[in-house]
N, C-alpha and C positions, 0 to 999 in steps of 0.2 A: 761727169756726174752720173751717167747711166751705169757705169761700172761700179761706182761707189754705192749706189742704191741697190745694185744686184748683190753686192757683198753684204749689205745690211739685211737684204731679204734672206740670205743664207743664215745670218745670225739669228734673225727673227724666227726662222723655221726651227733652228736648233733649240732655242728657248721654248718655243711652242711644243716641240716634241718631247722635251724633258717634262714639261708640266703634264702632257697627255699621258706619258708613261707612268707618272706618279699616281695618276688615277687608275690606269689600267691595272697596275700591280698592287693597287689598294694601299699604297704608302700614304696617299692623300685619301680621305674618306668621302664617299659619295652618300648623300642623305636621301632617304625614302620618306614619303609623306602620306598621311591618310587621304587627302584630297586627290582627285584626278588632275594631274598637271599637264596643261597644254602650253607649249612655248610658241610664241611668234617671234621669229628671229631672222637673221640674215647671215651670209657668210662674207659679205663685203662691209666696208665702212659706210654707215649711214645712207639715207636717201631712198630706201627701197619702198617706203610707205607703210612702216609697221603700225603707226598710230591709227590711220584710217582702217587698216586691216583688223586691228583689235576691235575697233568700233563695229565693223561688219561681223566679226566672229561673235561678239557679245550679243548683238541683235539676233543672230541666228539662235543662240543658246536661249535667249529670253523668249523668242517667239515659240520655242519648243518647251517652254515652261521649266527650263533647267537653271536653277539658282547658281550663281557663280560670283566670284570676286576677281579683281584684277590687281596684280602685283607689279610694281615698277620701282626701280632704284631712285627715280627722280633726278636724272642727270643734270648736274650744274645747279641744283637747288642749294640754297644758303644754309638750311638746317640739315646738316649731314648726319647728326647723331640720333635725333629723335625720330622714331617711326610714327608716322601720321596715319590715322584711319580716317577716311573721308567718305561720307555718303550724303544722300539727300537730306538726312536728318541733322546734319551739322551745318552751321552758318559760317563758321570761320575758315572759309575757303581762301587760301593765301597762295598765290602763284609763286611767290619767292620761297615759301616753305615746301611746297609740293614739287615744284619744277614745272616747266611749261607743258610738257606732254601729259603728265598725270592730271594737271589742271584742266587741260583741254578734254581729256577723257571724262573728267567729272562733270563738265558742262554738257557734254554730248550724251552721257549715260547717267543721268541724275539718280537713278534707282539702284545703280551698281556700286558696291563698296570698292573704293580704290585704296589700296594699302601701299604706302611708300616707305622705302628703306631698304636695308640689307635684305636681299631676296629670301634667304633662308629663314630669317627671323620673321619677315613679313608674312610668309606662307603660314607659319605656326600661329602668329597672332591673328591673322585673318580667319583662320579655320576656327580658333577658339572663340572669336568674337562673333563671327557671323554664321558659323556652322555650315558654310557652303562646301559641297563635295567636289566642286570644280574650281580650279584656280587657273587663270590666264596669266602667263608670265611674259612680260614685255622684255624683248631682247634676251632671250634665254638659251639660244642655241650653243653659245660658248660657256654657258654656266655648268660646267662639268660636275661640280659639286652637288647639283640637284638632279635626281633621277626623274626623268620626265616620261609621261605616258604617251605623249603625242608631240612631235616636233614638226612645226610648220615653218618652212624656210621660204623667204621671198627672194627672187632673183629679178634684178632690174634690166629689162630689155632695152632701156633707153641709153644704156652705157655703151662704150666702145669695148670690143673684144680685148684690146690691149690692157684694159684695166683689171682683167681677171688674172692677175699675178699677185704673189704674196707682197704684203707690205714691206718696205715703202715703195718698192718698184711698181707695184700695182695697188689694188684696194682690198685684196683678200685678207681676211682676218686669220684664216687657217687654210691648209692645202685643200684644193677644190674636191679632191677625192673624198673628203670627209662629209661631203654633201650626202653621201650614202646613208648617214645616220638618220636623215629626214624621213618622216612618214608621209608628208605632203610637201610638194614644191609647187609654189605659185609664181609664174612668170608675170611680173607686174609691168605696168606702163607699156603694154603691147602696142598701143596706138601712138607711141612716141619713139619708134624705132628710128635710130640714126644710121641704119644700114647694116648693123652687125647682129640683129636679133636672131636670125637663123643660125649664125655661127655660135652665138651664146647657148642657144637651145641645144645644138648638137654637142657642144663641149660638155654642158651639164649632163645631158642624157648618157653620154659615154661613161660617166662615173657612177651611175646608179643601176640598180636592178628595177627595171620597169614593172616587174611583177609584185614588188614589195612597196614601191614608192609611187604614190598617186601624183600625177601631173596635171596642173590646171593653169589657165591664163586668165589675166584680168586687164581690163582697160581702165585708164584713169579718167574719171568724169569729173566735171567741175561745175560749180554753180556760183554766179555772181550775186552777192547779196549787199544791200545797203542797211547800215545800222541806224536806228533812231534812238537818240538820247531821251526823247520824251516817253516812248513806250518800252525802251530797253529791249526791243525785238528787232529781228532781221526781216527784210523783204527782198524777194528775188527780183533781179533786174536782168534785162537782156543785153544791155550795153551801156556805155557811157561815153560815146564817141565825141561829144561836144565839150567835155570836161578838160580843164587844164589841171593836170594831177601829177603827184609823185607816187610811184609804186616802189615799195620796199619790203624786204623780207630778210629774216635771219634763219636760213634753212640750209641743210647739207648740200643740196643740189638745186640752185635757183634757176637753171636754164628753162625748165618748163614754166615756172612762174613768170619769167621774163617774157616768154612767148605769149602767155595768156594776157599779160598786161597790154601788149600791143594788139591782141585780138579784140579786147574790149574797148581799147581806146587807141586809135592809130596815130593821132596827132597830139601835140602839146604835152608830151609825156617824158618825164625823167625817171629813170629806174636807179635805185640804190640797193646794193647787195651787201649784207652784213654776215658775220660768221654764224655758223649753226649754233642755235640756243642762245643767241646774242641777248645780252641784258642792256637795254637802251638807257643811256645816261642823258643828263640834261643837255650836254653838248650836242648829242645826236638829235635830240627833239628840236633843239633851237636851229640846228643846221637845216632840218627838213622844213621848218616853218619859215626860215629866211629864204630858202629856195622857192617855196610857194609864193612868198611875197614878191620875189623878183619875177615870177611867171604870171603874177596877177591871178593866182589860183587859190582855191580853198578845199581841195579834194585830195584825199590819200587813198591808196589801194594797197592792201597787205594780205597776208595769210591769216587763217583763223587762229593759228598758234600764236602769231605775232600780235593779233588784235587784242588779246586779253592782257598783253603787257603794256600796250600803249594807249588803249581807248580813253582812259581818264585824263591823259595829257593832251588830248585833242578836242576838248570841249569847244563847240562853235564851229568846227570843221565838219565837212562831209566825209564820212568814213565808208568805204566799200571794202568787201572782203571776198577773196576767192576761197570757197570751201570745196575740198576735194573728197572723192569717195572712190572706192574700188567697185568695179562691175565685173564680177567673176563669171566667166563663160561656163556654161553647163553648171549653173548654180545649184540646181536640184540634185545633180549627182554629187557635187561636193558635200552638200548638206547630208545626203543619205550616207556617204562613206564616212564622214566625220561622226555622225550620231551613231552609226554602227560600231565604230571604234570605241566610242564612249560606253557602249553597252557590253564590250568585251570583258570589262572588269567588274 
């Protein structure tokens, strides 16, 4: 199986290289845009924490009085053709049309326009509609058709060094040397090191020019919150040790979530992991409810992204949510470098 995957990795590399050369020699067109384009991306498949980093970046820009919009393709949304513009002025927020990550962004950043659809078209429509001179592109590092002013790439330190191989042998979307395109690299989840963090840092640093690429680290911090159907608000909680509960999530890398579930509730806990961006069906909800009945429990614990998919299906149950954020080390330095780069153009 390893030999087969290695051969597939070679094929994957050849296909990637052909596509890369088509852009390099301008056979495929790269598009420039009037707004300043900031990309938040990664070089591996999923799970680096792009959505909470977009929230952090958006808050930095807002606190600096810099108007901006966010563009996302809305992965796995049901409405694939229509571009949806969504802001605090629109009431028709629909998670199925927007996709789970754009929907979460809209809840967390109600004053910020979220444009969902083909990235190139969304940038143009967003600029014409909102006249914002800054666009944050979700998952844009591999979007070679878009000329970006600032590429921010997230590297997950909670992974194993063996995963930094090309797909499907590893999790790399493209050769690691291409990380040199990044203007900023942020090593995420530094507090969830499985033992290979230093090796990953050394490997990445060997591929970049440290004089041109700015390096930062971030910790993953979390907040346990309880949702109230009456007030439709969240309240922070310290723990839920005496609850009989089911924790479940549909995210790319559930290991950290699973650990946090046991941190907040050490006993009487069942954990269910679903696929990333999972759309819960009636059978899934019924399964969870039946399991709770068997446990004589009434409490569920999930992620904020999953919460918005399932909350209306658990009326009468206690719902707890783990909300995560990035805590960037040397945050003031990151802000200063980022804002200075914005002023370059």
